[in-house]
N, C-alpha and C positions, 0 to 999 in steps of 0.2 A: 459329590455334594456332601457337605458337612452335616452330620446327624445332630439333631438338637440335643444339647447337653441336659443331663438330669439336673433338677433343681433340688439342692440339698435342703434338708430341714423343712420340707413342705408338708405341713400338717393339714389334712383334709378337715379336721375338726376346728381349726383356727378360724377366726373371723375372715370373711371374704376379703376385706380391704387388706389385711395382713398378707394373705396368700397372693393377692393381686400384685402387691408391691414386690414380693419375692420373685414372682413370675416375670413381671416386666423388667425388673432390674437385671435378672439373669439373661433374658432374651436380648436386652439392649447391650449388655456387656459382651454377649456372644457376637452381636452384630458389629460392634466397634473393634472386636478382636481381629477382624479381617481388614480393617481400614488401611493399615500400612501396605498390605499385600495388594489391595485394590489400587492404591495410589502408585505404587512402584510399577504395576502393570506387567511385570515379568511372568506372572502366573495367572492365567485367565480364571483358574479355579477360585482364587481368593476373591475376585470380583463377583463371581457367581455365588460363592458362599455368603458374601456380604449381602447380596441381593436377596437370597433365600432367607437369611436371618432377619433382614429388615421386614420382609413380608410376614414373618412370624410375629414380630413386634406389632405390625399393623393388625394382624388377626386378633391378637389379645386386646389391643385398644378397641377394636370394633365390638368385640364381645362385651367388654366392660365399660362401654362409653357412658352408660348411665351413672357410673360412680363419680365421674368428673364434672366439673362445672362446664357448661355447654360452650361458652366462649373460649375458655382455655383449651378444651379438648379440640375444638376446630383448629386453633392455631397450631397445636402440636401435631395433629393428624395431617394437616396441610403440609407442614415442614417435612414430615416423614414421607408423605406421598411424593413430594418434590425430589427427595433423595432417591426414592425407589425408581422414579422416572429417569433420573440421571444414570443410575446404575443400569437400568433396563436398556437404555439407548446404546450404551457401550457393549453390554452383553449381547444384544441383538446383532450388532456389527461383528462381534467375535464369532457368533454362530454362523452368520452369513459368509464370512471369510473362510471359515473352516469348510463349509459346504462347497464353496467355489474351488478351494484347493483339492478337495476330494474329487470333485468333478474333473478337474484338470488331470489328476492322477488316473482316473478311469479312462479319460480320453487317450492318455499316453499309453496305457496298457492295451488299448484297442488299436493302436497304430494310427491315431488321428493325425490330421494334417497340421503342419506348423501354423497355419493361419488361425486355426481353432485355439491353439495354445496362446498365441499372441493376444487374441481377443480376451481370453480368460485372464491372462497376465495383466492386461490393461485394466480390466474390471477389478481384479484383486488389488492392484495398486490404488485405484480410485477409492475403493472401500476401506483400505487401510488408512488412507489420508482422512477420510470421513471419520473413521474410528478414532484416530489421533485427535481430531478436533473435538469430538464428543468426550474423549477421555480428558482433555484439557479442561473442558467445562465441568466435568465431574470433579476433578481435582480442585478447581476453583470453588465449587460448591462445598466440598468437604472442608477445605481450608477456611472458607467463610463461616461454616458452622463452628469450627474450632476457635476462630477469632471471637465469636460471641459466646464462647464457653457453652456450647449446646449440650454437652454431656451433663454439666452441672445443672443447666436449665431443665433438662429432661428429668433428672433425678428429683429436682424440686417439684416438678409437675407430678411425678409418680407419688412422692411423699404426701402431696395434697390429698390423696385418696384416703389417707389415715385420719385426716381431720374431720 
């Protein structure tokens, strides 16, 4: 899991809104830094790291929700929750598949019957198919956010805290 990056130039004596903008921008940048890895799907850690980073953004938003206009906050928070949900669905499948594969290995080391392996193989294939479907939905979700310039939209929302 990626460790949260330090936030440069964070002054605890600065006004709250100024600190909040720096924190949110850094956590958001951290989240989107894993976007390409999550889309490629070749490394399940990138998806996990994006999910963790998005939950960090969510935590900051929850703590400082009183700084934002209520309606605008709900919109942004809802969009972030939707992304987290999409990431979580794919991540849950990754974890489940990994557990099944480990179970299969343990059966093999115990000299398990061929029928047990076939059953687990079929379940792994089914779960990988489900994962691929959920991953396609995640990619569509991320691409949809990119089409509406979500990054710029989010930065505008964060900058409103300074007003």
